[in-house]
Each structure stands twice: as C-alpha cells, then as structure tokens.
Backbone as CSV, one residue per row, in Angstrom:
resi,resn,N_x,N_y,N_z,CA_x,CA_y,CA_z,C_x,C_y,C_z
1,UNK,26.658,7.423,11.989,26.206,7.789,10.638,24.950,8.649,10.725
2,UNK,24.917,9.700,9.925,23.751,10.578,9.898,22.513,9.799,9.444
3,UNK,21.348,10.201,9.946,20.119,9.510,9.561,19.931,9.545,8.045
4,UNK,19.691,8.395,7.457,19.512,8.292,6.009,18.066,8.613,5.638
5,UNK,17.937,9.561,4.703,16.607,9.974,4.249,16.450,9.860,2.733
6,UNK,17.583,9.723,2.021,17.535,9.686,0.563,18.227,8.468,-0.021
7,UNK,17.636,7.901,-1.075,18.185,6.741,-1.775,18.427,7.121,-3.226
8,UNK,19.644,6.953,-3.682,20.022,7.297,-5.053,20.358,6.015,-5.807
9,UNK,19.721,5.831,-6.953,19.873,4.592,-7.708,20.495,4.835,-9.077
10,UNK,21.480,4.010,-9.411,21.927,3.924,-10.795,20.804,3.237,-11.579
11,UNK,20.828,3.346,-12.896,19.762,2.758,-13.720,20.148,1.377,-14.258
12,UNK,21.137,1.355,-15.128,21.532,0.107,-15.788,22.132,-0.879,-14.787
13,UNK,21.532,-2.059,-14.686,22.049,-3.086,-13.807,21.511,-3.024,-12.390
14,UNK,20.773,-1.956,-12.070,20.178,-1.813,-10.742,18.653,-1.814,-10.842
15,UNK,18.131,-0.995,-11.743,16.682,-0.905,-11.955,16.248,-1.800,-13.119
16,UNK,17.055,-1.821,-14.153,16.747,-2.610,-15.349,18.056,-3.069,-15.975
17,UNK,18.029,-4.218,-16.616,19.248,-4.717,-17.249,19.287,-4.287,-18.712
18,UNK,19.689,-3.035,-18.927,19.876,-2.582,-20.302,21.327,-2.764,-20.738
19,UNK,22.154,-3.275,-19.804,23.566,-3.472,-20.121,23.737,-4.361,-21.350
20,UNK,22.845,-5.361,-21.495,22.957,-6.276,-22.634,22.752,-5.528,-23.944
21,UNK,21.877,-4.507,-23.920,21.615,-3.728,-25.135,22.782,-2.785,-25.446
22,UNK,23.379,-2.246,-24.366,24.585,-1.428,-24.577,25.675,-2.284,-25.207
23,UNK,25.835,-3.490,-24.676,26.876,-4.383,-25.187,26.665,-4.690,-26.667
24,UNK,25.442,-5.035,-27.032,25.146,-5.355,-28.429,25.405,-4.158,-29.349
25,UNK,25.045,-2.966,-28.861,25.249,-1.762,-29.675,26.740,-1.446,-29.828
26,UNK,27.481,-1.536,-28.722,28.918,-1.277,-28.800,29.627,-2.335,-29.638
27,UNK,29.173,-3.581,-29.541,29.797,-4.667,-30.326,29.593,-4.418,-31.821
28,UNK,28.386,-3.956,-32.178,28.124,-3.648,-33.591,29.016,-2.503,-34.064
29,UNK,29.151,-1.478,-33.214,30.014,-0.351,-33.589,31.471,-0.807,-33.706
30,UNK,31.940,-1.613,-32.744,33.319,-2.107,-32.787,33.561,-2.911,-34.060
31,UNK,32.560,-3.711,-34.441,32.671,-4.489,-35.674,32.827,-3.588,-36.880
32,UNK,32.117,-2.475,-36.873,32.201,-1.512,-37.977,33.613,-0.924,-38.086
33,UNK,34.300,-0.859,-36.910,35.661,-0.320,-36.873,36.718,-1.422,-36.936
34,UNK,36.249,-2.682,-37.136,37.142,-3.842,-37.184,37.935,-4.023,-35.888
35,UNK,37.264,-3.748,-34.758,37.889,-3.918,-33.448,37.218,-5.098,-32.741
36,UNK,37.995,-6.114,-32.327,37.387,-7.221,-31.578,36.911,-6.708,-30.221
37,UNK,35.705,-7.083,-29.831,35.120,-6.556,-28.589,34.359,-7.668,-27.885
38,UNK,34.802,-8.009,-26.671,34.225,-9.125,-25.935,33.407,-8.632,-24.731
39,UNK,32.693,-9.564,-24.112,31.930,-9.219,-22.904,32.873,-8.789,-21.784
40,UNK,34.067,-9.363,-21.761,35.060,-8.951,-20.755,35.478,-7.502,-20.993
41,UNK,35.683,-7.145,-22.265,36.007,-5.752,-22.604,34.876,-4.831,-22.161
42,UNK,33.661,-5.319,-22.312,32.475,-4.517,-22.002,32.393,-4.132,-20.518
43,UNK,33.015,-4.957,-19.653,33.023,-4.649,-18.215,33.657,-3.286,-17.956
44,UNK,34.616,-2.897,-18.793,35.301,-1.608,-18.600,34.400,-0.418,-18.925
45,UNK,33.304,-0.685,-19.631,32.412,0.392,-20.058,31.318,0.688,-19.038
46,UNK,31.163,-0.189,-18.051,30.069,-0.034,-17.083,30.221,1.247,-16.275
47,UNK,29.156,2.041,-16.267,29.117,3.232,-15.421,29.836,4.442,-15.963
48,UNK,30.401,4.337,-17.182,31.097,5.499,-17.736,30.300,6.096,-18.899
49,UNK,30.659,7.304,-19.291,29.900,8.023,-20.310,30.061,7.385,-21.689
50,UNK,29.204,7.813,-22.599,29.220,7.281,-23.967,30.558,7.590,-24.649
51,UNK,31.037,8.833,-24.523,32.298,9.224,-25.166,33.473,8.457,-24.571
52,UNK,33.495,8.341,-23.249,34.583,7.607,-22.593,34.554,6.135,-23.016
53,UNK,33.346,5.565,-23.175,33.206,4.177,-23.624,33.814,3.996,-25.009
54,UNK,33.513,4.940,-25.902,34.073,4.878,-27.255,35.600,4.956,-27.189
55,UNK,36.120,5.821,-26.347,37.572,5.976,-26.239,38.240,4.698,-25.732
56,UNK,37.548,3.977,-24.852,38.076,2.694,-24.361,38.132,1.685,-25.510
57,UNK,37.075,1.658,-26.333,37.037,0.746,-27.482,38.145,1.100,-28.483
58,UNK,38.343,2.373,-28.719,39.403,2.809,-29.636,40.784,2.418,-29.085
59,UNK,40.931,2.517,-27.770,42.179,2.116,-27.120,42.410,0.618,-27.315
60,UNK,41.336,-0.178,-27.170,41.442,-1.633,-27.373,41.909,-1.929,-28.802
61,UNK,41.380,-1.173,-29.765,41.721,-1.400,-31.165,42.942,-0.649,-31.646
62,UNK,43.512,0.187,-30.773,44.690,0.968,-31.165,44.391,1.981,-32.255
63,UNK,43.168,2.512,-32.252,42.754,3.487,-33.265,42.653,4.892,-32.687
64,UNK,42.867,5.869,-33.548,42.671,7.270,-33.164,41.677,7.899,-34.128
65,UNK,40.738,8.687,-33.587,39.746,9.387,-34.412,39.717,10.848,-34.027
66,UNK,39.261,11.668,-34.954,39.107,13.092,-34.649,37.908,13.279,-33.727
67,UNK,37.825,14.448,-33.111,36.693,14.749,-32.243,35.368,14.639,-32.977
68,UNK,35.359,15.086,-34.222,34.131,15.036,-35.021,33.729,13.590,-35.326
69,UNK,34.730,12.763,-35.652,34.451,11.345,-35.932,33.924,10.634,-34.680
70,UNK,34.502,10.978,-33.533,34.038,10.378,-32.271,32.568,10.704,-32.026
71,UNK,32.209,11.963,-32.252,30.818,12.381,-32.057,29.887,11.596,-32.982
72,UNK,30.321,11.391,-34.222,29.511,10.656,-35.194,29.313,9.198,-34.752
73,UNK,30.390,8.575,-34.252,30.279,7.186,-33.821,29.438,7.057,-32.546
74,UNK,29.530,8.045,-31.663,28.688,8.031,-30.458,27.212,8.112,-30.848
75,UNK,26.916,8.949,-31.827,25.537,9.078,-32.316,25.080,7.776,-32.951
76,UNK,25.977,7.160,-33.727,25.668,5.887,-34.389,25.353,4.812,-33.356
77,UNK,26.191,4.728,-32.300,25.958,3.735,-31.253,24.613,3.974,-30.582
78,UNK,24.315,5.230,-30.302,23.066,5.551,-29.600,21.846,5.185,-30.446
79,UNK,21.941,5.355,-31.750,20.820,4.996,-32.643,20.540,3.492,-32.582
80,UNK,21.614,2.695,-32.541,21.448,1.235,-32.422,20.780,0.911,-31.080
81,UNK,21.312,1.518,-30.021,20.799,1.267,-28.666,19.328,1.668,-28.547
82,UNK,18.968,2.803,-29.125,17.580,3.281,-29.044,16.596,2.297,-29.685
83,UNK,17.036,1.639,-30.743,16.157,0.653,-31.390,15.797,-0.454,-30.401
84,UNK,16.769,-0.819,-29.561,16.518,-1.855,-28.555,15.591,-1.343,-27.453
85,UNK,15.908,-0.166,-26.876,15.148,0.255,-25.696,13.735,0.736,-26.037
86,UNK,13.505,1.083,-27.288,12.135,1.443,-27.671,11.225,0.206,-27.689
87,UNK,11.850,-0.976,-27.570,11.075,-2.220,-27.504,11.013,-2.762,-26.071
88,UNK,11.588,-1.993,-25.104,11.565,-2.443,-23.709,10.138,-2.673,-23.234
89,UNK,9.961,-3.671,-22.384,8.664,-3.947,-21.779,8.774,-3.750,-20.270
90,UNK,7.671,-3.376,-19.638,7.707,-3.110,-18.197,8.125,-4.353,-17.412
91,UNK,7.935,-5.528,-18.006,8.329,-6.774,-17.343,9.854,-6.916,-17.227
92,UNK,10.587,-6.048,-17.918,12.051,-6.129,-17.879,12.660,-5.420,-16.677
93,UNK,11.821,-4.778,-15.862,12.311,-4.239,-14.591,12.908,-5.396,-13.795
94,UNK,14.046,-5.176,-13.175,14.704,-6.267,-12.451,13.861,-6.727,-11.256
95,UNK,13.975,-8.003,-10.881,13.149,-8.567,-9.805,13.236,-7.770,-8.504
96,UNK,12.077,-7.468,-7.937,12.015,-6.805,-6.639,12.096,-5.296,-6.659
97,UNK,12.412,-4.706,-7.816,12.595,-3.251,-7.890,11.316,-2.501,-7.534
98,UNK,10.208,-2.852,-8.168,8.948,-2.140,-7.915,8.563,-2.226,-6.432
99,UNK,8.704,-3.415,-5.864,8.337,-3.616,-4.468,9.264,-2.833,-3.527
100,UNK,10.557,-2.843,-3.850,11.535,-2.148,-3.018,11.279,-0.639,-3.029
101,UNK,11.064,-0.084,-4.219,10.824,1.360,-4.326,9.539,1.761,-3.610
102,UNK,8.497,0.948,-3.771,7.210,1.248,-3.127,7.348,1.193,-1.604
103,UNK,8.063,0.194,-1.112,8.257,0.035,0.325,9.080,1.193,0.891
104,UNK,10.132,1.579,0.169,10.985,2.683,0.620,10.190,3.987,0.680
105,UNK,9.364,4.227,-0.325,8.537,5.442,-0.335,7.547,5.423,0.831
106,UNK,6.976,4.256,1.075,6.006,4.121,2.176,6.672,4.400,3.530
107,UNK,7.959,4.072,3.612,8.699,4.305,4.856,9.221,5.738,4.949
108,UNK,8.928,6.552,3.941,9.277,7.967,4.011,10.585,8.384,3.382
109,UNK,11.258,7.472,2.677,12.515,7.830,2.019,12.258,8.617,0.739
110,UNK,13.171,9.550,0.438,13.134,10.275,-0.830,13.986,9.475,-1.819
111,UNK,13.567,9.428,-3.079,14.194,8.530,-4.059,14.598,9.287,-5.319
112,UNK,15.839,9.080,-5.751,16.321,9.724,-6.986,17.059,8.722,-7.854
113,UNK,17.057,9.001,-9.142,17.845,8.229,-10.104,19.094,9.030,-10.419
114,UNK,20.247,8.358,-10.474,21.495,9.021,-10.836,22.227,8.199,-11.864
115,UNK,22.040,8.553,-13.139,22.552,7.707,-14.222,23.290,8.524,-15.276
116,UNK,24.330,7.918,-15.860,25.055,8.564,-16.953,24.251,8.534,-18.245
117,UNK,23.200,7.709,-18.287,22.425,7.534,-19.517,21.670,8.796,-19.909
118,UNK,21.742,9.136,-21.178,20.951,10.259,-21.697,19.561,9.786,-22.118
119,UNK,19.344,8.490,-21.990,18.059,7.911,-22.403,17.215,7.473,-21.207
120,UNK,17.575,7.955,-20.008,16.879,7.528,-18.793,15.385,7.810,-18.862
121,UNK,15.011,8.970,-19.402,13.599,9.336,-19.490,12.801,8.344,-20.322
122,UNK,13.356,7.949,-21.460,12.694,6.980,-22.344,12.548,5.642,-21.628
123,UNK,13.635,5.222,-20.963,13.627,3.919,-20.289,12.603,3.896,-19.161
124,UNK,12.589,4.927,-18.331,11.623,4.981,-17.225,10.197,4.985,-17.749
125,UNK,9.981,5.678,-18.864,8.649,5.722,-19.460,8.222,4.343,-19.944
126,UNK,9.135,3.633,-20.618,8.828,2.294,-21.122,8.541,1.320,-19.976
127,UNK,9.172,1.559,-18.822,9.021,0.654,-17.687,7.908,1.074,-16.725
128,UNK,7.211,2.167,-17.073,6.161,2.701,-16.190,6.713,3.083,-14.810
129,UNK,7.922,3.667,-14.786,8.566,4.009,-13.522,8.784,5.508,-13.334
130,UNK,8.232,6.317,-14.226,8.468,7.762,-14.144,8.068,8.309,-12.776
131,UNK,6.927,7.871,-12.265,6.430,8.391,-10.997,7.088,7.793,-9.765
132,UNK,8.014,6.847,-9.971,8.648,6.175,-8.831,9.778,7.001,-8.220
133,UNK,10.227,8.025,-8.944,11.378,8.816,-8.489,10.983,10.263,-8.218
134,UNK,11.522,10.799,-7.121,11.282,12.202,-6.787,12.169,13.120,-7.612
135,UNK,13.269,12.589,-8.109,14.189,13.359,-8.950,14.892,12.411,-9.904
136,UNK,15.162,12.895,-11.106,15.898,12.106,-12.097,17.072,12.935,-12.594
137,UNK,18.273,12.481,-12.282,19.496,13.121,-12.765,20.115,12.167,-13.778
138,UNK,20.213,12.607,-15.027,20.757,11.721,-16.064,21.833,12.434,-16.866
139,UNK,22.240,11.813,-17.956,23.324,12.347,-18.770,23.029,13.682,-19.428
140,UNK,21.775,14.110,-19.430,21.439,15.421,-19.998,21.646,16.542,-18.975
141,UNK,21.866,16.183,-17.714,21.982,17.189,-16.651,23.388,17.312,-16.068
142,UNK,24.246,16.333,-16.362,25.589,16.360,-15.776,26.655,16.596,-16.835
143,UNK,27.766,17.173,-16.388,28.870,17.474,-17.302,30.026,16.494,-17.149
144,UNK,30.106,15.870,-15.972,31.223,14.967,-15.720,30.710,13.567,-15.383
145,UNK,31.392,12.576,-15.921,30.960,11.183,-15.743,31.497,10.601,-14.442
146,UNK,30.848,9.546,-13.969,31.385,8.780,-12.838,32.780,8.270,-13.222
147,UNK,33.737,8.253,-12.325,33.645,8.330,-10.863,33.526,9.727,-10.271
148,UNK,33.405,10.773,-11.091,33.105,12.083,-10.520,31.738,11.994,-9.823
149,UNK,31.577,12.604,-8.661,30.335,12.462,-7.893,29.197,13.386,-8.321
150,UNK,29.395,14.166,-9.393,28.407,15.184,-9.762,26.973,14.655,-9.819
151,UNK,26.768,13.503,-10.451,25.414,12.986,-10.647,24.720,12.722,-9.307
152,UNK,25.461,12.220,-8.330,24.859,11.919,-7.032,24.712,13.161,-6.160
153,UNK,25.650,14.082,-6.292,25.529,15.339,-5.541,24.315,16.139,-6.024
154,UNK,24.094,16.116,-7.338,22.905,16.785,-7.887,21.633,16.080,-7.430
155,UNK,21.683,14.753,-7.356,20.532,13.977,-6.894,20.156,14.356,-5.476
156,UNK,21.175,14.416,-4.595,20.923,14.802,-3.202,20.344,16.206,-3.129
157,UNK,20.916,17.098,-3.932,20.448,18.493,-3.947,18.991,18.588,-4.380
158,UNK,18.630,17.849,-5.441,17.242,17.897,-5.927,16.265,17.263,-4.935
159,UNK,16.767,16.370,-4.095,15.916,15.783,-3.055,15.821,16.697,-1.843
160,UNK,16.656,17.751,-1.836,16.664,18.674,-0.712,17.369,18.102,0.506
161,UNK,18.354,17.214,0.256,19.051,16.534,1.346,20.558,16.766,1.270
162,UNK,21.224,16.611,2.400,22.684,16.673,2.413,23.233,15.370,1.864
163,UNK,24.480,15.397,1.438,25.103,14.170,0.901,25.173,13.072,1.963
164,UNK,25.396,13.490,3.220,25.519,12.509,4.303,24.211,11.787,4.601
165,UNK,23.096,12.383,4.154,21.776,11.786,4.417,21.338,10.848,3.299
166,UNK,22.250,10.589,2.334,21.898,9.743,1.179,22.834,8.543,1.062
167,UNK,22.289,7.452,0.535,23.113,6.302,0.156,22.849,5.983,-1.311
168,UNK,23.808,5.307,-1.919,23.771,5.031,-3.353,23.703,3.532,-3.607
169,UNK,22.909,3.140,-4.603,22.825,1.752,-5.060,23.462,1.683,-6.447
170,UNK,24.524,0.895,-6.576,25.312,0.853,-7.812,25.763,-0.557,-8.150
171,UNK,25.917,-0.817,-9.458,26.437,-2.123,-9.872,27.795,-2.009,-10.549
172,UNK,28.356,-0.795,-10.595,29.630,-0.586,-11.293,30.654,0.060,-10.363
173,UNK,31.906,-0.327,-10.542,32.986,0.218,-9.712,33.046,1.737,-9.824
174,UNK,32.905,2.252,-11.046,32.962,3.708,-11.235,31.862,4.401,-10.453
175,UNK,30.682,3.765,-10.373,29.565,4.339,-9.638,29.788,4.311,-8.139
176,UNK,30.362,3.201,-7.640,30.683,3.107,-6.216,31.721,4.165,-5.853
177,UNK,32.719,4.319,-6.719,33.736,5.351,-6.500,33.104,6.749,-6.503
178,UNK,32.142,6.955,-7.392,31.453,8.255,-7.457,30.725,8.545,-6.154
179,UNK,30.071,7.520,-5.607,29.373,7.684,-4.325,30.356,8.078,-3.231
180,UNK,31.459,7.345,-3.136,32.463,7.635,-2.107,33.093,9.009,-2.318
181,UNK,33.340,9.368,-3.569,33.914,10.679,-3.860,32.960,11.814,-3.474
182,UNK,31.661,11.475,-3.415,30.659,12.455,-3.008,30.347,12.395,-1.525
183,UNK,31.085,11.558,-0.786,30.873,11.463,0.653,29.668,10.628,1.045
184,UNK,29.272,9.700,0.166,28.110,8.849,0.439,28.526,7.382,0.515
185,UNK,27.794,6.596,1.279,28.037,5.156,1.321,27.370,4.500,0.115
186,UNK,27.948,3.376,-0.310,27.467,2.713,-1.521,27.085,1.265,-1.262
187,UNK,25.898,0.905,-1.708,25.428,-0.472,-1.678,25.707,-1.075,-3.056
188,UNK,26.549,-2.075,-3.104,26.880,-2.701,-4.380,25.838,-3.737,-4.760
189,UNK,25.349,-3.656,-5.984,24.441,-4.675,-6.513,25.315,-5.656,-7.292
190,UNK,25.616,-6.774,-6.654,26.543,-7.728,-7.251,27.353,-8.405,-6.164
191,UNK,28.520,-8.877,-6.522,29.363,-9.606,-5.574,30.498,-8.732,-5.053
192,UNK,30.982,-9.078,-3.871,32.121,-8.353,-3.285,33.358,-8.525,-4.154
193,UNK,33.422,-9.643,-4.854,34.560,-9.904,-5.754,34.601,-8.867,-6.875
194,UNK,33.417,-8.543,-7.455,33.361,-7.573,-8.545,33.322,-6.128,-8.044
195,UNK,32.819,-5.939,-6.807,32.690,-4.584,-6.263,33.352,-4.512,-4.881
196,UNK,34.658,-4.735,-4.832,35.347,-4.776,-3.531,35.295,-3.450,-2.786
197,UNK,35.051,-2.349,-3.516,35.041,-1.027,-2.883,33.678,-0.646,-2.304
198,UNK,32.641,-1.466,-2.540,31.305,-1.153,-2.003,31.293,-1.372,-0.491
199,UNK,30.474,-0.598,0.211,30.388,-0.724,1.674,29.738,-2.046,2.069
200,UNK,28.677,-2.418,1.363,28.094,-3.752,1.483,27.650,-4.174,0.088
201,UNK,27.454,-5.461,-0.120,26.965,-5.951,-1.410,25.731,-6.816,-1.203
202,UNK,24.777,-6.672,-2.116,23.596,-7.529,-2.135,23.418,-8.021,-3.571
203,UNK,22.820,-9.196,-3.759,22.673,-9.722,-5.122,21.678,-8.944,-5.977
204,UNK,20.744,-8.253,-5.334,19.719,-7.502,-6.057,18.722,-6.956,-5.046
205,UNK,17.661,-6.329,-5.544,16.679,-5.717,-4.650,15.547,-6.667,-4.255
206,UNK,15.482,-7.818,-4.897,14.415,-8.774,-4.601,14.517,-9.274,-3.158
207,UNK,13.415,-9.170,-2.427,13.389,-9.664,-1.053,14.236,-8.864,-0.087
208,UNK,14.626,-7.647,-0.490,15.508,-6.826,0.336,14.705,-5.756,1.065
209,UNK,15.085,-5.496,2.313,14.413,-4.489,3.129,15.338,-3.299,3.346
210,UNK,14.867,-2.107,3.041,15.724,-0.925,3.124,16.229,-0.674,4.541
211,UNK,15.399,-0.918,5.534,15.841,-0.686,6.908,16.964,-1.640,7.316
212,UNK,16.906,-2.879,6.792,17.973,-3.849,7.065,19.282,-3.408,6.425
213,UNK,19.183,-2.864,5.228,20.384,-2.381,4.528,21.033,-1.255,5.321
214,UNK,20.228,-0.306,5.767,20.750,0.824,6.511,21.362,0.368,7.833
215,UNK,20.777,-0.655,8.443,21.317,-1.211,9.688,22.706,-1.795,9.431
216,UNK,22.868,-2.465,8.286,24.168,-3.051,7.937,25.224,-1.969,7.682
217,UNK,24.774,-0.828,7.164,25.706,0.252,6.855,26.121,1.039,8.093
218,UNK,25.338,0.927,9.148,25.603,1.721,10.376,26.877,1.265,11.090
C-alpha cells in the first residue's frame, strides 16, 4: 500500500452526530406528505444527497412530485434542519474527534472533510472546527452524490495528494462505496454488520491512534 498522507472524513456520524437532526427534519416533512417514516427507513438516507433522500421518501409513500415541487420540499426540509444546527454546541463533537484530529495533524497528516452536506460550513463553525481541516469539500462543491467518488477525489486533489495516498473515514455504506470507487481504502465508523464493505471497522475515534489504523489497513 502506498504511504498514507491524507485523511478524508465524512461529517455526519463521524465528526458530529447530526443524523438525529436530519431524521427529525425528514420525519416532519414526511408527516406533511402523510408518509409514514421510521428510523429504519432513515438508514436508507445516510450518505446520500438531499434530493435523493426526498426521492427515497416519496418512493416509500408511493408519491410522485414535479421537479419544482421536489425543490420546494428540499428547501422546506433544509429550513427545519437549519433550525436545529444553528443551536449546535461545540460539546456535540463526537468523543475523541478533537484529540484524533490534533494527533493526526501533529504526525504530519493532511486532513480534509468530504460531505454531501451543504451546511458543512455552518456546522464546523458551530463546533469550532473550521481550522481543523486543510480542505472542506461539501455539497456546494460537488455535482454527484455518494457512492460516486467525486467528493473524495476532490478532497485528495485539494490536499495535493494522489487518491492512493488517502484513506476515508465513513459511517455510511454509500460513503464506503464512494471511497472504494475512488480507489481509496475506507475505515468504517460502526460495526462490520452495518458496514460489511469497509476495509476495517472501529466504533469511533475515541482512544484511536491513526498509525494503528494504517497498520491494520496495510
């Protein structure tokens, strides 16, 4: 394996748990459309774009909407979600994240965020993490959603590294697939049962050493 110099991180479920806020916002929107929406249904939305998420919900409810109506509902969902994340506190960073990022930087790794979220900038600002990343690739910079590898390929490019010199940290199957589609190894944040396609799985970043992870991937 080529020497690893870059670390690419998904946002939701890896750096911060905003998934609960996405779920609440989508559930409210589904209720408005009279579509039953459960936490199990919500698993299908992890790591995919806002429009694709809406289309999954419409599929669950057997509804069809025009392109214009879809755009309106996506905006409506985002307004609900923004109300939640504008109240985010820096204490909501997931356990071990600050320490892991600081340690990785001290060891000389380049660090990027690769997220489908168009609100990544707001979230990083609320969490006091803007300066923790050398590059931020979010939903405002990419045209194709995961499992397309665009977000991670752009991340590697902005870090000035080849794809082979980067690894990805992801909590969603679509994100792990995106990493592999981009020729990168993926560290799953979660269980092997939920992320069978990840190269290795860890429960989270707390108490984790980047050099140990890379050794496991070798």
